[in-house]
VEXLO-258739 format. One record per residue (C-alpha): residue in one letter; x, y, z. Coordinates in Angstrom, 1 decimal. Example, Ala and Ser with C-alpha at 12.3 -4.5 7.8 and 13.67 -1.06 7.14 Angstrom:
2
   res       xx       yy       zz
     A     12.3     -4.5      7.8
     S     13.7     -1.1      7.1
***
This chain:
304
   res       xx       yy       zz
     X      0.0      0.0      0.4
     X      1.3      3.8     -1.2
     X      0.6      6.8     -0.7
     X      1.1      9.7     -2.8
     X      3.1     13.2     -2.4
     X      6.0     12.7      0.7
     X      5.8     15.7      2.5
     X     10.0     16.2      2.2
     X      9.3     19.9      3.4
     X      7.8     19.5      6.4
     X     10.8     17.4      7.9
     X     11.4     14.0     10.3
     X     10.3     14.9     13.8
     X      8.9     13.0     16.7
     X      5.3     14.8     16.0
     X      5.6     13.7     11.6
     X      6.5     10.4     12.9
     X      3.6      9.6     15.0
     X      1.1     11.2     12.2
     X      2.7      8.2     10.1
     X      2.2      5.8     12.4
     X     -1.1      6.1     13.2
     X     -1.8      6.1      9.5
     X     -0.7      2.6      9.0
     X     -1.7      1.3     12.0
     X     -5.0      1.9     10.6
     X     -4.0      0.8      7.0
     X     -2.5     -2.8      9.1
     X     -6.1     -2.9     11.5
     X     -3.6     -2.5     14.3
     X     -4.5     -0.3     16.9
     X     -2.3      3.5     17.3
     X     -4.4      5.2     20.2
     X     -1.6      6.0     23.2
     X      1.7      4.5     21.1
     X      4.7      5.3     23.4
     X      7.5      6.9     20.8
     X     10.3      5.1     22.9
     X     13.4      6.3     20.0
     X     13.2      9.1     17.8
     X     17.4      7.7     16.0
     X     17.2      7.0     12.2
     X     13.7      5.9     12.1
     X     11.2      6.4     14.8
     X     10.5      3.7     16.9
     X      6.5      3.2     19.0
     X      5.7      1.0     20.8
     X      1.3      0.0     20.6
     X     -0.9      0.1     23.9
     X     -2.8     -2.3     22.6
     X     -0.4     -5.3     21.0
     X      2.5     -5.8     21.8
     X      4.5     -4.7     18.9
     X      7.0     -2.0     17.2
     X      6.0     -0.1     14.8
     X      9.4      1.6     13.2
     X      9.0      4.5     10.6
     X     12.0      5.8      8.7
     X     12.7      9.3      7.4
     X     11.5      9.2      4.0
     X     11.0      7.4      0.1
     X     14.9      7.1      0.1
     X     14.9      4.4      2.8
     X     12.4      1.9      1.2
     X     14.5     -0.6     -0.5
     X     16.1     -0.1      3.2
     X     12.6     -1.7      4.9
     X     12.3     -4.4      2.6
     X     16.0     -5.9      3.2
     X     15.2     -5.5      6.8
     X     11.8     -7.5      6.4
     X     13.5    -10.1      4.3
     X     16.4    -10.7      6.7
     X     13.9    -10.8      9.9
     X     12.3    -13.9      8.2
     X     16.1    -15.6      6.9
     X     17.1    -15.7     10.8
     X     14.6    -16.6     11.5
     X     14.6    -19.8      8.7
     X     17.8    -20.1     10.5
     X     16.7    -20.4     14.5
     X     18.9    -17.3     14.8
     X     17.7    -15.1     18.3
     X     17.1    -11.8     16.3
     X     13.7     -9.3     16.1
     X     11.2    -10.7     14.0
     X      8.4     -9.0     11.8
     X      4.5     -9.2     12.6
     X      4.8    -12.1      9.8
     X      1.1    -11.7      8.9
     X      0.8     -8.3      8.2
     X      2.2     -6.8      4.1
     X      5.5     -5.3      4.7
     X      6.5     -2.8      4.3
     X      4.2     -0.2      4.5
     X      4.3      3.4      2.5
     X      2.7      6.6      4.3
     X      3.1      9.5      2.5
     X      6.6      8.1      1.6
     X      7.4      6.9      4.7
     X      8.2      3.6      4.9
     X      7.1      1.5      8.2
     X      7.0     -1.8      9.6
     X      5.7     -3.2     12.5
     X      7.7     -5.6     14.8
     X      6.9     -8.3     17.9
     X      8.0     -6.6     21.3
     X     10.3     -8.3     22.8
     X      9.8     -8.2     27.3
     X     12.8     -7.0     28.1
     X     14.2     -8.9     31.4
     X     16.3     -7.5     34.5
     X     19.5     -7.3     32.8
     X     21.3     -5.1     30.4
     X     23.8     -7.9     27.5
     X     27.1     -8.0     28.3
     X     29.9     -7.1     25.8
     X     31.1    -10.4     25.8
     X     27.6    -11.5     24.6
     X     27.9     -9.4     22.1
     X     31.4    -11.0     20.7
     X     29.5    -14.2     20.5
     X     26.5    -12.9     18.5
     X     28.7    -11.3     15.8
     X     30.8    -14.6     15.8
     X     27.9    -16.7     15.7
     X     26.6    -14.3     12.8
     X     30.0    -13.8     10.9
     X     29.7    -18.4     10.6
     X     26.4    -18.1      9.0
     X     25.8    -18.3      5.2
     X     23.9    -16.1      3.1
     X     21.4    -17.8      1.4
     X     20.9    -17.5     -3.2
     X     18.1    -15.9     -2.9
     X     18.7    -13.0     -0.3
     X     20.4    -10.3     -2.2
     X     22.6     -8.4      0.0
     X     24.2     -4.7     -0.9
     X     27.8     -4.1      0.8
     X     28.9     -1.7      3.5
     X     28.8      1.5      2.8
     X     30.0      3.7      4.9
     X     28.5      6.9      3.2
     X     25.8      6.0      1.5
     X     23.0      8.5      4.0
     X     25.9     11.1      4.7
     X     24.9     12.9      1.4
     X     21.2     13.3      2.6
     X     22.3     14.1      6.6
     X     24.5     16.5      5.5
     X     22.0     18.1      3.1
     X     19.0     18.0      5.1
     X     20.2     18.6      8.9
     X     20.1     22.3     10.1
     X     22.8     22.9     11.0
     X     25.2     25.9     10.5
     X     26.2     26.2      6.9
     X     30.3     26.0      8.1
     X     29.3     22.7      9.9
     X     28.0     21.5      6.5
     X     31.1     23.3      4.7
     X     33.4     21.3      7.1
     X     31.3     18.2      7.1
     X     31.3     17.9      3.5
     X     35.1     18.4      3.4
     X     35.8     15.7      5.3
     X     33.6     13.3      4.1
     X     35.3     13.4      1.0
     X     38.5     12.9      2.4
     X     37.0     10.2      4.5
     X     36.1      9.1      0.9
     X     40.3      9.0     -0.4
     X     40.9      7.2      2.9
     X     38.2      4.4      2.1
     X     39.8      4.0     -0.9
     X     43.2      2.1      0.5
     X     41.4     -0.2      2.6
     X     42.9     -3.7      2.4
     X     41.2     -6.3      3.8
     X     42.2     -9.6      4.4
     X     39.1    -11.8      5.7
     X     36.2    -13.1      3.5
     X     33.0    -11.6      3.1
     X     30.2    -13.1      4.7
     X     26.6    -11.4      6.3
     X     27.5     -8.2      9.1
     X     24.9     -6.3     10.6
     X     26.5     -3.0     10.0
     X     25.6     -1.7     13.7
     X     26.7     -3.7     16.2
     X     26.4     -1.9     18.9
     X     25.7     -3.6     22.6
     X     22.9     -1.6     22.3
     X     21.1     -3.1     19.7
     X     21.5     -6.4     22.1
     X     18.3     -6.9     23.7
     X     17.9     -9.5     26.3
     X     14.7    -10.8     26.9
     X     12.3    -12.0     29.6
     X     13.7    -15.8     29.2
     X     17.5    -14.3     29.2
     X     17.7    -14.6     26.3
     X     20.0    -12.2     23.7
     X     18.0    -11.2     20.6
     X     19.8     -9.0     17.9
     X     17.5     -6.5     16.7
     X     18.1     -3.9     13.7
     X     18.4     -4.2     10.4
     X     19.0     -1.5      8.6
     X     22.3     -1.1      8.0
     X     22.7     -5.7      7.3
     X     24.8     -5.9      4.1
     X     27.3     -8.4      3.2
     X     30.6     -7.3      3.2
     X     34.1     -8.3      5.3
     X     34.0     -8.2      9.5
     X     35.7     -5.7     10.4
     X     32.7     -3.3      9.6
     X     30.9     -5.1     12.9
     X     34.2     -4.8     14.6
     X     35.0     -1.0     14.7
     X     31.9     -0.1     16.6
     X     32.9     -2.0     19.9
     X     36.6     -1.2     18.9
     X     36.0      2.9     18.9
     X     33.6      3.3     21.4
     X     36.4      2.2     23.8
     X     39.6      3.2     22.6
     X     38.6      6.0     20.9
     X     35.8      7.2     23.5
     X     36.0      5.5     26.3
     X     32.9      3.9     27.0
     X     33.1      0.1     28.4
     X     36.1     -0.6     31.0
     X     39.3     -2.5     29.7
     X     37.3     -5.8     31.2
     X     34.3     -5.7     29.1
     X     36.5     -5.0     26.3
     X     39.0     -7.8     27.4
     X     35.3     -9.7     27.6
     X     34.5     -8.5     24.0
     X     37.2     -9.5     22.1
     X     38.1    -12.6     24.1
     X     34.3    -13.5     22.9
     X     34.9    -12.8     19.4
     X     38.5    -13.7     18.8
     X     40.1    -10.2     17.7
     X     41.2     -7.4     18.7
     X     40.5     -4.6     15.8
     X     42.7     -2.1     17.3
     X     45.9     -4.0     16.1
     X     44.5     -3.8     12.4
     X     46.3     -0.9     10.3
     X     43.1      0.1      8.6
     X     41.6      0.6     12.1
     X     42.7      4.7     11.9
     X     40.4      5.1      9.1
     X     37.3      2.7     10.6
     X     37.9      5.6     13.7
     X     37.5      8.5     11.7
     X     34.4      6.3      9.2
     X     32.6      5.3     12.7
     X     32.7      9.1     14.6
     X     31.8     10.8     11.8
     X     28.5      8.4     10.9
     X     27.5      9.1     14.5
     X     27.6     12.9     14.3
     X     25.6     13.2     11.5
     X     23.3     10.5     13.1
     X     22.9     12.9     16.1
     X     22.5     16.0     14.2
     X     19.8     15.2     12.1
     X     17.3     15.5     15.3
     X     19.1     18.8     17.1
     X     16.0     20.5     16.8
     X     14.4     18.0     19.0
     X     15.7     19.6     22.1
     X     19.1     21.2     24.4
     X     20.4     18.2     25.2
     X     21.1     16.9     21.4
     X     21.8     19.8     20.1
     X     24.6     19.9     23.1
     X     26.0     16.7     22.4
     X     26.2     17.6     18.5
     X     28.3     20.9     18.9
     X     30.6     18.6     21.0
     X     31.2     15.9     18.7
     X     31.3     18.7     15.8
     X     34.1     20.2     18.0
     X     36.2     17.3     18.5
     X     35.9     16.0     14.5
     X     37.4     19.4     13.3
     X     39.9     18.4     16.2
     X     41.5     14.9     15.7
     X     44.1     15.4     18.7
     X     40.6     16.2     20.6
     X     40.1     14.4     23.6
     X     36.6     12.6     22.8
     X     34.5     13.1     25.7
     X     30.9     11.9     23.9
     X     28.5     10.5     25.7
     X     26.6      7.5     24.8
     X     23.0      8.3     22.7
***
């Protein structure tokens, strides 16, 4: 189902996403009244009050192929028996409402603890060992795919926009020189510990397949490596558990510094999309863009 005439000029805000969610729920035969916005990032995530369902609203029609991929990946992982988020199988997916792709997911009832970094290492090790079936078409990892849209659309000062475009070109040159020595396989593409959940039975569940791709495993390892070595978000013990579980520390790889630059750039452009939501988001963006302008500066960034 599709509704034409995307309202791209109004921007992707919590109000826009809520309107789209309500319309999508009506089209799918679900009750969107009283739904709770639980996250506004690359997508808006809503928890329905009337059913154990999570509704994901993407930022615009450009993300429709991604939404289709997410649905296909969920079906594949379910067939593999891999512990991962599941789509609501008896609904047409994805919907397109005013050009915004919408998908519906079974709610994961959380347990009483957070996932551990050692568990993230195990999940990634097991994921990377899977064989992608011939019928599942996955893209390669593209660290630049969303950046141009983000830079062009984000409500940031023009001086920042000019700087980010220049840094974007520099990173593309460095990326062209990367040389991998690992085989390609399934890659999550945004493999931080917040994309794991522990359900009420104690089962660790992998979520968020938006960046899922077929490429080198280093793209998954870079997330936690940068969070530890550059940002200091994990203790030495937590990072050691991750490395021990997976079997590799990306910090020792010659391409680490390039991947660090790409990861920090993506973390900044992701956040800047939402600086109009509140001052806390705007302040964190200012902290991050200031650090990008000085490679030697400490990264006193806050987890988001």
